[in-house]
Backbone as CSV, one residue per row, in Angstrom:
resi,resn,N_x,N_y,N_z,CA_x,CA_y,CA_z,C_x,C_y,C_z
1,MET,0.884,-1.152,-0.055,-0.158,-0.002,-0.092,0.929,1.236,-0.052
2,VAL,0.624,2.084,-1.014,1.615,3.338,-0.931,0.582,4.744,-1.451
3,ASP,0.626,5.551,-0.787,-0.190,6.928,-0.697,-1.933,6.236,-0.629
4,GLY,-2.086,5.273,-0.136,-3.778,4.784,-0.095,-3.803,3.743,-1.240
5,LYS,-3.184,3.397,-2.272,-2.879,2.301,-3.270,-2.730,1.425,-3.310
6,ARG,-3.171,0.319,-3.599,-2.742,-0.962,-3.176,-2.092,-0.994,-4.700
7,LEU,-0.546,-1.536,-4.536,0.120,-1.930,-5.692,0.302,-3.328,-6.286
8,THR,0.545,-3.631,-7.235,0.881,-5.082,-7.647,1.991,-4.888,-8.801
9,PHE,2.803,-6.173,-8.819,4.264,-5.587,-9.352,4.514,-6.739,-10.366
10,ARG,5.242,-6.272,-11.157,6.089,-7.498,-12.136,7.561,-6.910,-12.096
11,LEU,8.132,-8.111,-12.364,9.487,-8.166,-12.976,9.895,-6.819,-14.161
12,ALA,10.828,-5.942,-13.979,11.112,-4.971,-15.321,12.090,-5.590,-15.965
13,GLY,13.269,-5.839,-14.968,14.730,-6.315,-15.417,15.674,-6.454,-14.049
14,ILE,16.751,-6.407,-14.298,17.719,-6.639,-13.311,19.083,-5.649,-13.320
15,ASN,19.322,-5.408,-12.096,20.583,-4.564,-12.221,20.920,-4.853,-10.926
16,ASN,22.858,-5.347,-10.761,23.312,-5.219,-9.723,22.885,-6.823,-9.302
17,GLN,22.129,-7.997,-10.245,21.907,-8.852,-10.011,20.699,-8.715,-8.396
18,ASN,20.350,-7.458,-8.888,18.995,-7.198,-8.190,17.529,-7.440,-8.914
19,PHE,16.606,-7.360,-8.469,15.209,-7.129,-9.389,15.105,-5.994,-9.214
20,ILE,14.459,-5.365,-10.541,13.927,-3.979,-10.530,12.521,-4.490,-10.712
21,MET,11.170,-4.293,-10.018,9.946,-4.303,-10.394,9.288,-3.218,-10.782
22,ARG,8.392,-3.307,-11.586,7.332,-2.056,-12.138,5.971,-2.560,-11.641
23,ASP,5.434,-1.601,-10.888,4.263,-1.051,-10.636,3.191,-1.609,-11.816
24,ASP,2.235,-1.848,-11.514,1.256,-1.856,-12.877,0.195,-0.607,-12.792
25,GLN,0.243,-0.295,-11.315,-0.836,0.989,-11.143,-0.186,2.296,-11.985
26,THR,1.092,2.742,-11.887,1.504,4.183,-11.954,2.607,3.732,-12.871
27,GLY,3.407,2.352,-13.176,4.603,2.379,-13.939,5.545,2.852,-13.617
28,THR,5.899,2.919,-12.081,7.283,3.382,-11.340,7.771,1.992,-10.827
29,TRP,9.109,2.233,-11.109,10.207,1.606,-10.858,11.002,1.268,-9.526
30,TRP,10.902,-0.203,-9.266,11.348,-0.082,-7.404,12.442,-0.911,-7.071
31,GLN,13.199,-0.528,-6.702,14.318,-1.874,-6.428,14.031,-2.798,-5.066
32,GLN,14.301,-3.952,-5.684,14.176,-4.992,-4.786,14.464,-5.101,-3.189
33,VAL,15.913,-4.648,-3.667,16.772,-4.642,-2.137,16.181,-3.774,-0.978
34,SER,16.298,-2.601,-1.445,15.693,-1.469,-0.752,14.360,-0.976,-0.476
35,GLY,13.107,-1.578,-1.767,12.160,-1.090,-1.764,11.851,0.399,-2.320
36,LEU,13.248,1.040,-2.624,13.199,2.574,-2.985,12.256,2.605,-4.378
37,ALA,11.720,3.302,-4.743,11.098,4.009,-5.696,12.318,4.636,-6.964
38,ILE,12.908,4.090,-7.694,13.773,5.044,-8.245,13.300,5.864,-9.484
39,HIS,12.389,5.454,-10.070,11.874,6.224,-11.417,10.523,6.038,-11.733
40,GLY,9.930,6.773,-11.540,8.481,6.796,-12.009,7.775,8.018,-11.352
41,PRO,6.589,7.893,-11.368,5.539,8.898,-10.514,5.657,9.097,-9.237
42,LEU,6.311,7.764,-8.478,6.360,7.523,-6.991,7.583,7.297,-6.233
43,LYS,8.472,8.019,-7.347,9.750,8.135,-7.307,10.146,9.113,-6.107
44,GLY,11.118,7.987,-5.099,11.549,8.669,-3.723,10.608,7.981,-2.363
45,HIS,9.323,7.127,-2.898,8.527,6.701,-2.300,9.203,4.807,-1.745
46,ARG,9.004,4.762,-0.310,9.917,3.733,-0.110,8.913,2.060,0.316
47,LEU,8.758,1.214,-0.104,7.918,0.357,0.726,8.666,-0.007,1.721
48,ARG,7.512,-0.386,2.809,7.833,-0.626,4.213,8.602,-2.541,3.973
49,LEU,9.248,-2.786,4.651,9.841,-4.219,4.885,9.409,-5.078,5.741
50,VAL,8.639,-5.813,5.212,7.851,-6.857,6.302,9.076,-7.763,6.967
51,PRO,9.063,-8.206,8.142,9.874,-8.985,8.768,10.202,-10.416,7.850
52,HIS,11.383,-11.087,7.881,11.291,-12.343,7.292,12.406,-12.830,7.480
53,ASP,12.380,-14.206,7.385,13.337,-15.527,7.485,13.531,-16.043,6.703
54,GLN,15.129,-16.393,6.587,15.553,-17.162,5.319,16.217,-18.511,6.517
55,LEU,15.354,-19.289,5.978,15.620,-20.968,6.726,15.541,-21.879,5.653
56,THR,15.939,-23.170,5.953,16.119,-24.140,5.385,14.938,-24.584,5.671
57,PHE,14.140,-25.517,4.535,13.086,-26.171,5.011,12.366,-26.758,6.318
58,ALA,14.015,-27.909,6.693,13.573,-28.442,7.903,13.514,-27.760,9.128
59,THR,13.941,-26.498,9.382,14.093,-25.375,10.404,12.529,-25.260,10.367
60,TRP,12.041,-24.843,9.186,11.036,-24.000,9.271,9.569,-24.663,9.669
61,THR,9.885,-26.111,9.173,8.565,-26.757,9.367,8.787,-27.498,11.158
62,GLN,9.963,-27.435,11.440,10.241,-27.682,12.617,9.089,-26.606,13.858
63,GLU,9.805,-25.517,13.373,8.940,-23.953,14.206,7.517,-24.064,14.085
64,GLN,6.818,-24.443,12.405,5.588,-24.524,12.100,5.147,-25.338,11.329
65,PRO,4.762,-26.254,12.239,4.545,-27.292,11.628,3.264,-27.940,11.030
66,LYS,2.404,-26.585,11.136,0.990,-26.600,10.458,0.868,-25.347,9.543
67,GLY,2.634,-25.282,9.420,2.450,-23.728,7.959,1.922,-24.151,6.866
68,ARG,1.801,-23.417,5.907,1.379,-23.369,4.605,2.381,-23.262,3.544
69,VAL,2.650,-23.983,2.443,3.619,-24.064,1.314,3.160,-23.474,0.524
70,LEU,3.827,-22.396,-0.007,3.406,-22.141,-1.699,3.775,-23.098,-2.644
71,LYS,2.476,-23.877,-3.742,2.768,-24.697,-4.181,3.135,-24.084,-5.697
72,LEU,3.799,-24.694,-7.027,3.905,-24.272,-8.315,2.285,-24.037,-9.190
73,ASP,2.349,-22.888,-9.571,1.092,-22.313,-10.562,1.409,-23.312,-11.682
74,GLU,0.304,-24.066,-11.728,0.346,-25.434,-13.000,0.559,-24.567,-14.258
75,ALA,-0.360,-23.228,-14.516,-0.666,-23.064,-15.680,0.674,-22.222,-16.278
76,ILE,1.832,-21.825,-15.142,3.125,-21.409,-15.037,4.149,-22.461,-15.699
77,ALA,4.061,-23.229,-14.468,5.150,-24.919,-14.942,4.281,-25.368,-16.135
78,ASN,3.155,-25.660,-17.025,3.130,-26.357,-17.984,3.680,-25.737,-18.922
79,GLN,3.826,-24.251,-18.894,4.515,-23.435,-19.997,5.960,-23.289,-19.700
80,ASP,6.552,-24.076,-19.154,7.491,-24.486,-18.912,8.649,-22.986,-18.723
81,LYS,7.898,-21.809,-17.574,7.788,-20.463,-17.558,8.975,-20.066,-16.178
82,TYR,9.124,-21.137,-15.444,9.923,-21.037,-14.181,11.411,-21.343,-14.800
83,VAL,11.783,-20.610,-13.620,13.751,-20.820,-14.032,14.146,-22.030,-14.212
84,SER,15.038,-22.540,-14.516,15.678,-23.457,-14.869,16.262,-24.163,-13.495
85,ALA,16.355,-25.181,-13.086,17.177,-25.703,-11.651,18.500,-24.984,-11.581
86,GLU,19.109,-24.905,-13.019,20.462,-24.301,-13.276,20.841,-22.945,-12.986
87,TRP,19.646,-21.976,-12.644,20.022,-20.542,-12.542,21.092,-20.106,-11.715
88,GLU,21.049,-20.970,-10.455,22.005,-19.888,-9.605,23.422,-20.337,-10.071
89,ASP,23.624,-21.626,-10.688,24.915,-21.849,-11.240,25.180,-20.732,-12.416
90,LYS,24.469,-20.714,-13.209,24.387,-19.780,-14.401,24.962,-18.157,-13.687
91,MET,24.080,-17.993,-12.882,24.233,-16.730,-12.327,25.847,-16.227,-11.707
92,ALA,26.188,-17.411,-11.153,27.370,-17.755,-10.500,28.527,-17.315,-10.990
93,LYS,28.326,-17.198,-12.051,29.293,-17.130,-13.706,29.172,-15.788,-14.009
94,ALA,27.966,-14.772,-13.652,28.170,-13.630,-14.489,28.890,-12.635,-13.380
95,PRO,29.287,-11.820,-14.598,30.477,-10.709,-13.729,29.571,-10.051,-12.587
96,THR,30.817,-9.545,-11.698,30.395,-8.723,-10.786,30.537,-6.986,-10.645
97,PRO,29.794,-5.997,-10.187,30.561,-5.001,-10.027,32.059,-4.867,-9.723
98,LYS,33.095,-3.802,-10.254,33.866,-3.959,-9.345,33.930,-3.012,-8.191
99,ILE,34.372,-3.781,-6.936,34.303,-3.173,-5.676,35.773,-2.947,-5.032
100,GLY,36.961,-3.029,-5.935,37.954,-2.764,-5.071,38.645,-4.469,-4.787
101,THR,39.748,-4.380,-5.141,40.768,-5.610,-4.884,40.165,-6.541,-3.588
102,PRO,40.387,-7.819,-3.785,40.071,-8.611,-2.240,41.218,-8.182,-1.090
103,GLU,42.423,-7.700,-2.094,43.563,-7.436,-0.617,43.130,-6.145,-0.198
104,LYS,42.186,-4.833,-0.909,41.852,-3.573,-0.584,40.967,-3.894,1.109
105,ASN,39.792,-4.609,0.696,39.101,-4.792,1.415,38.528,-5.961,2.000
106,GLY,39.443,-7.312,1.789,39.654,-8.660,2.754,38.401,-9.370,2.560
107,ILE,37.558,-9.327,1.475,36.331,-9.927,1.149,36.335,-10.124,-0.439
108,GLU,36.271,-11.254,-0.775,36.107,-11.741,-2.173,34.339,-11.170,-2.774
109,ALA,34.346,-10.767,-4.014,32.843,-10.077,-4.486,32.018,-11.090,-3.966
110,ARG,31.930,-12.309,-4.373,30.434,-13.258,-4.255,30.647,-14.219,-2.623
111,THR,31.398,-13.323,-1.845,31.281,-13.849,-0.252,29.703,-13.588,-0.146
112,LEU,29.372,-14.824,0.270,27.798,-14.489,0.927,28.146,-13.961,2.551
113,VAL,27.139,-12.447,2.883,27.800,-11.782,4.081,26.079,-11.626,4.688
114,ILE,25.932,-11.461,6.052,24.785,-11.310,7.104,25.042,-10.132,7.038
115,GLY,24.023,-8.982,6.293,24.207,-7.391,6.388,23.121,-7.318,7.664
116,ILE,23.522,-6.391,8.649,22.263,-5.556,9.389,23.099,-4.156,9.282
117,THR,21.707,-3.120,9.029,21.302,-1.744,9.385,20.782,-1.320,10.792
118,LEU,21.429,-0.799,11.323,20.543,0.036,12.684,21.223,1.549,12.858
119,GLY,19.934,2.387,12.631,20.154,3.707,12.987,20.749,4.408,11.817
120,GLY,21.092,3.744,10.806,21.954,4.345,9.666,23.200,3.654,9.724
121,LYS,23.866,2.912,10.599,25.043,2.459,10.474,24.920,0.577,9.759
122,SER,25.865,0.252,9.434,25.932,-1.171,8.541,27.177,-2.124,8.749
123,LYS,26.677,-2.649,8.947,27.976,-4.388,9.285,27.685,-5.407,8.431
124,ALA,28.567,-6.076,7.781,28.384,-7.227,7.392,29.166,-8.281,8.082
125,TRP,28.937,-9.511,7.943,29.768,-10.761,8.977,29.747,-11.689,7.493
126,PRO,30.797,-12.112,7.268,30.801,-13.601,6.374,29.910,-14.736,6.832
127,GLN,28.693,-15.410,5.899,28.349,-16.117,6.219,29.033,-17.012,6.921
128,HIS,29.834,-17.664,6.079,30.581,-18.741,6.745,31.425,-18.956,8.234
129,SER,31.837,-17.662,8.421,32.318,-17.885,9.520,31.471,-17.422,10.908
130,VAL,30.404,-16.843,10.475,29.170,-17.055,11.337,28.599,-18.399,11.632
131,VAL,28.412,-18.742,10.406,28.028,-20.344,10.853,28.994,-21.010,11.305
132,THR,30.359,-21.081,10.784,31.670,-21.850,11.871,31.524,-21.745,13.374
133,SER,31.263,-20.394,13.450,31.168,-20.124,14.922,30.152,-20.884,16.096
134,GLY,28.884,-20.633,15.283,27.394,-21.168,15.623,27.428,-19.909,16.743
135,VAL,27.711,-19.480,17.136,27.390,-18.324,18.057,28.371,-16.956,18.016
136,TRP,27.697,-16.025,17.605,28.654,-14.689,17.675,28.005,-13.234,18.310
137,LEU,28.750,-12.802,19.001,28.613,-11.840,19.758,29.039,-10.534,19.244
138,ASP,28.342,-9.281,18.748,29.141,-8.232,18.465,28.272,-7.072,18.705
139,GLU,28.427,-5.860,18.459,28.023,-4.601,18.484,27.652,-3.575,17.157
140,LEU,26.876,-3.130,17.141,26.595,-2.242,15.978,25.684,-1.125,16.573
141,ASN,26.186,0.386,16.562,25.962,1.613,16.781,25.085,1.212,18.086
142,GLY,25.745,0.788,18.921,25.745,0.505,20.217,24.702,-0.677,20.824
143,VAL,23.946,-1.115,19.925,23.020,-2.242,20.539,24.028,-3.423,19.993
144,PRO,23.675,-4.073,21.329,24.784,-5.751,21.443,24.242,-6.416,20.740
145,LEU,24.775,-7.249,19.783,24.180,-8.260,19.264,24.468,-9.697,19.133
146,LEU,23.673,-10.744,19.053,23.766,-11.936,18.957,23.657,-12.552,17.515
147,LEU,24.652,-13.029,17.237,23.930,-13.933,15.628,24.210,-15.414,15.997
148,VAL,23.203,-15.864,15.854,23.085,-17.458,16.074,22.826,-18.029,15.296
149,THR,23.255,-19.504,15.074,23.192,-20.273,13.925,22.237,-21.407,14.361
150,SER,21.275,-22.175,13.118,20.198,-23.075,13.921,21.258,-24.739,13.941
151,THR,20.493,-25.181,13.985,21.262,-26.908,14.270,21.568,-27.479,12.796
152,ASP,20.336,-26.458,11.980,20.777,-27.009,10.259,21.996,-26.813,10.247
153,GLY,22.715,-25.669,10.575,24.279,-25.171,9.714,24.089,-24.560,8.766
154,ARG,22.809,-24.010,8.460,22.923,-22.872,7.669,22.169,-21.780,8.112
155,SER,20.667,-21.854,9.039,20.189,-20.867,9.389,20.443,-19.841,9.962
156,VAL,20.449,-18.622,9.825,20.948,-17.666,10.880,19.651,-16.129,11.471
157,ARG,19.917,-16.155,12.337,18.777,-14.986,13.573,20.087,-14.410,13.909
158,ALA,19.451,-13.111,14.376,19.930,-11.980,14.935,19.223,-11.175,15.973
159,PHE,20.021,-11.134,17.027,19.023,-10.436,18.288,19.762,-9.417,18.582
160,ASP,19.122,-8.620,19.411,19.597,-7.593,20.582,19.912,-8.365,21.668
161,ARG,20.775,-8.409,22.439,21.329,-9.516,23.637,21.012,-8.826,24.516
162,ARG,20.205,-7.810,24.947,19.589,-7.242,26.626,18.209,-7.736,26.860
163,ALA,18.422,-8.202,28.164,16.994,-9.008,28.964,17.472,-8.239,30.370
164,ASP,16.442,-7.963,30.592,15.946,-7.406,32.046,17.319,-6.210,32.281
165,GLY,17.502,-5.405,31.466,18.640,-4.341,31.812,19.761,-4.594,31.621
166,SER,20.255,-5.905,31.229,21.237,-6.628,30.935,21.891,-7.154,30.131
167,THR,23.097,-6.664,29.636,23.565,-7.137,28.255,24.062,-8.704,28.417
168,LEU,23.732,-9.561,28.045,24.089,-11.006,28.225,24.934,-11.561,27.254
169,THR,25.844,-12.499,27.671,26.867,-13.199,27.011,26.353,-14.398,26.754
170,PHE,26.295,-15.080,25.631,25.858,-15.993,25.084,27.049,-17.219,24.718
171,VAL,26.631,-18.602,25.071,27.583,-19.536,24.521,26.763,-20.518,23.971
172,ARG,27.213,-21.848,23.487,26.298,-22.879,22.718,26.670,-24.047,24.396
173,ALA,25.586,-24.461,24.437,25.815,-25.566,25.482,26.389,-26.506,25.121
174,GLY,27.204,-27.042,25.978,28.421,-28.192,25.823,29.413,-28.239,24.751
175,THR,30.016,-29.010,24.336,30.969,-28.833,23.254,30.617,-28.958,22.012
176,ASP,29.206,-29.382,20.909,28.792,-29.082,19.958,28.829,-27.516,19.301
177,SER,29.180,-27.291,18.607,29.305,-25.640,17.940,27.531,-25.637,17.315
178,ARG,27.142,-27.069,17.066,25.541,-26.637,16.505,24.423,-27.487,17.844
179,SER,24.872,-27.043,19.013,23.883,-27.433,20.051,22.655,-26.854,19.750
180,GLY,21.467,-26.814,19.936,20.180,-26.118,19.750,19.834,-25.298,21.196
181,VAL,21.227,-25.504,22.157,20.703,-24.917,23.401,21.551,-23.739,23.509
182,LEU,21.346,-22.604,23.722,22.532,-21.480,24.286,22.418,-21.159,25.472
183,LEU,23.366,-21.172,26.341,23.645,-20.565,27.840,24.027,-19.172,27.631
184,ASP,23.592,-18.117,28.754,24.010,-16.688,29.026,24.615,-16.788,30.207
185,LEU,25.880,-16.284,30.192,26.881,-17.121,31.302,26.596,-15.716,32.472
186,GLU,25.619,-14.974,32.255,25.291,-14.238,33.817,24.005,-15.059,34.558
187,THR,23.547,-16.121,33.762,22.112,-16.624,34.882,22.361,-18.064,34.607
188,LEU,23.195,-18.430,33.035,23.205,-19.769,32.741,21.841,-20.221,32.503
189,SER,20.815,-19.314,32.088,19.600,-19.444,31.715,19.483,-20.458,30.116
190,GLU,18.738,-21.210,29.542,18.701,-22.074,28.405,18.050,-21.054,27.403
191,TRP,18.450,-21.104,26.524,17.836,-20.018,25.248,17.644,-21.069,23.986
192,ASP,16.737,-20.620,23.175,16.499,-21.804,21.907,16.977,-20.519,20.655
193,PHE,16.755,-21.062,19.600,17.137,-20.766,18.131,16.028,-19.338,18.167
194,GLN,15.146,-19.402,18.826,14.204,-17.939,18.766,14.249,-17.686,19.254
195,GLY,15.215,-17.224,20.195,15.524,-16.286,21.312,14.581,-15.968,22.379
196,LYS,14.037,-17.540,22.798,13.805,-17.272,24.067,14.076,-18.233,25.076
197,ALA,14.340,-17.732,26.399,14.427,-18.502,27.541,13.377,-19.471,27.758
198,THR,13.689,-20.762,28.039,13.354,-21.884,27.875,13.522,-22.600,29.464
199,LYS,14.699,-22.177,30.034,14.867,-22.693,31.127,15.383,-21.742,32.210
200,GLY,15.637,-21.814,33.186,16.232,-21.064,34.440,15.805,-19.427,34.731
201,GLU,16.378,-18.949,35.540,16.390,-17.464,35.882,15.466,-16.537,34.928
202,LEU,15.620,-16.686,33.615,14.982,-15.655,32.800,14.195,-16.592,31.888
203,ALA,13.617,-17.907,32.255,12.712,-18.276,31.911,11.503,-17.492,31.269
204,GLY,11.158,-17.555,29.743,9.859,-16.726,29.344,10.291,-15.231,28.808
205,ARG,11.727,-14.984,29.019,12.011,-13.739,28.292,12.289,-14.245,27.208
206,GLN,11.993,-12.993,26.235,12.252,-13.130,24.616,12.964,-11.763,24.083
207,LEU,14.280,-12.406,23.174,15.217,-11.449,23.301,14.557,-10.568,21.929
208,ALA,14.914,-9.383,21.894,14.138,-8.894,20.570,15.064,-8.905,19.092
209,ARG,14.067,-9.477,18.493,14.641,-9.650,16.923,15.357,-8.586,16.113
210,VAL,16.215,-8.802,15.754,16.891,-7.863,14.822,17.173,-8.482,12.991
211,GLU,16.372,-7.395,12.280,16.509,-7.901,10.987,17.751,-8.202,10.312
212,LEU,17.781,-9.021,9.470,19.409,-9.066,8.937,18.820,-9.199,7.345
213,LEU,20.018,-9.317,6.079,19.859,-9.284,4.761,21.242,-10.583,4.779
214,LEU,20.651,-11.401,3.894,21.585,-12.605,3.589,21.790,-11.924,1.929
215,ASP,23.112,-11.262,1.602,23.540,-11.219,0.530,25.184,-10.922,0.223
216,TYR,25.111,-11.203,-1.399,26.320,-11.315,-1.674,27.056,-9.510,-0.949
217,TRP,28.365,-10.091,-1.088,29.176,-8.685,-0.481,29.372,-7.749,-1.468
218,PHE,29.195,-7.993,-2.877,29.508,-6.966,-3.912,28.206,-6.026,-4.283
219,ASP,26.984,-6.637,-3.575,25.725,-6.184,-3.438,25.156,-5.330,-2.261
220,TRP,25.841,-6.212,-1.342,25.656,-5.340,0.107,26.423,-3.949,0.227
221,VAL,27.831,-3.924,-0.505,28.650,-2.896,-0.247,28.351,-1.644,-1.001
222,LYS,27.414,-2.392,-2.219,26.969,-1.285,-3.463,25.734,-0.512,-2.816
223,TYR,25.466,-0.820,-1.606,23.915,0.042,-1.252,24.548,0.358,0.136
224,ASN,25.766,-0.315,0.436,26.399,0.391,1.541,27.506,0.662,2.191
225,PRO,27.772,1.759,1.113,28.868,1.900,0.885,29.868,2.552,2.343
226,LYS,29.248,2.525,3.291,30.199,3.026,4.597,30.451,1.897,5.427
227,THR,29.595,0.758,4.863,29.379,-0.623,5.893,30.933,-1.049,6.377
228,GLU,30.980,-1.475,8.199,31.982,-2.419,8.507,31.888,-3.731,7.780
229,VAL,32.702,-4.332,7.883,32.918,-5.474,7.715,33.906,-6.604,8.467
230,VAL,33.328,-7.629,8.820,34.087,-8.653,10.006,35.352,-9.270,8.374
231,LYS,36.225,-9.261,8.602,37.106,-9.991,7.759,36.856,-11.604,7.863
232,PRO,36.939,-12.311,7.089,36.758,-13.929,6.918,37.666,-14.367,7.982
233,TRP,37.365,-14.913,8.851,37.973,-15.789,9.894,38.919,-16.900,9.292
234,GLN,40.191,-16.837,9.507,41.296,-18.083,8.821,42.073,-18.080,10.299
235,PRO,42.048,-19.933,10.484,43.174,-20.208,11.265,43.889,-19.897,11.240
236,LYS,45.195,-19.957,12.220,46.354,-19.455,12.468,47.279,-20.560,11.940
237,ARG,47.940,-20.545,10.850,49.231,-21.244,10.454,50.208,-21.661,10.842
238,LYS,50.971,-22.672,11.665,51.981,-22.419,12.397,52.711,-22.591,11.454
239,PRO,54.498,-21.845,11.622,55.200,-22.077,10.156,55.580,-23.213,9.812
240,SER,55.942,-23.991,8.797,56.428,-25.405,9.010,58.067,-25.364,9.300
241,LYS,58.553,-26.470,9.769,59.492,-26.525,10.796,60.690,-27.023,9.183
242,SER,61.870,-26.426,8.661,62.669,-27.163,7.813,62.834,-28.471,8.484
243,PRO,62.994,-29.565,7.668,63.542,-30.824,7.880,64.966,-30.744,8.919
244,ILE,65.068,-31.398,9.652,66.608,-31.324,10.015,67.471,-32.311,8.926
245,PRO,68.757,-31.714,8.562,69.373,-32.247,7.580,69.969,-33.510,8.166
246,LYS,70.109,-34.761,7.191,70.261,-35.253,7.438,72.385,-35.653,7.574
247,PRO,72.659,-36.097,8.720,74.204,-36.172,8.880,74.699,-36.979,7.660
248,THR,75.701,-36.408,7.000,76.407,-36.983,5.776,78.077,-37.380,6.467
249,ALA,78.130,-38.597,5.780,79.590,-39.477,6.034,80.610,-38.366,5.717
250,PRO,81.589,-38.595,6.593,82.997,-37.598,6.511,83.561,-38.173,4.908
């Protein structure tokens, strides 16, 4: 709904590997990534972001066992108008805009990042680093953040890690980095992937969700040129020792 009008959209083109949408009512063009109207009668308007998750189907059905699933439109499927299963592979080979050399920004153009914007400030974390850690504690624009990975090893959510006026420090319960249970070190309460305390002193408390966007680095930095970025984590490698020379016969 924009200015009291219900708009309907269709694909107009692709820019920077993001959809450009055109509304049928006014012919205005809109960016997918920002919801901003960039050309036409409604230029300057912005669509309101609806909170969403990017989850594996297994995680989603576990949380929403009675959830409904969108099925294929038979009319389109029969005309073979859906994109092919190889579409992602083809797009992965498409050229990307120049964003500087990897040596300069420390991250490759097609690295998947988790991007967050709070109060006009942005930060990006390489998805692989967050997933590998299982739990990532950070801060952006004065907001203490918790980035947590589901037991599926792929789905990620972000939360404001303040509860009852305190900033909490989270770790995985046990030694498994994919354990489904989190502990806060301040009260040893147990928390789940939905940001809810299930046991302990803080049982029943709910952490506030923080919206994130899973995006390619080249795209995220295009729309957030002043973004902070956490460089991809790499394990330190000990320098190899030179083999001890064998004694030679006199």
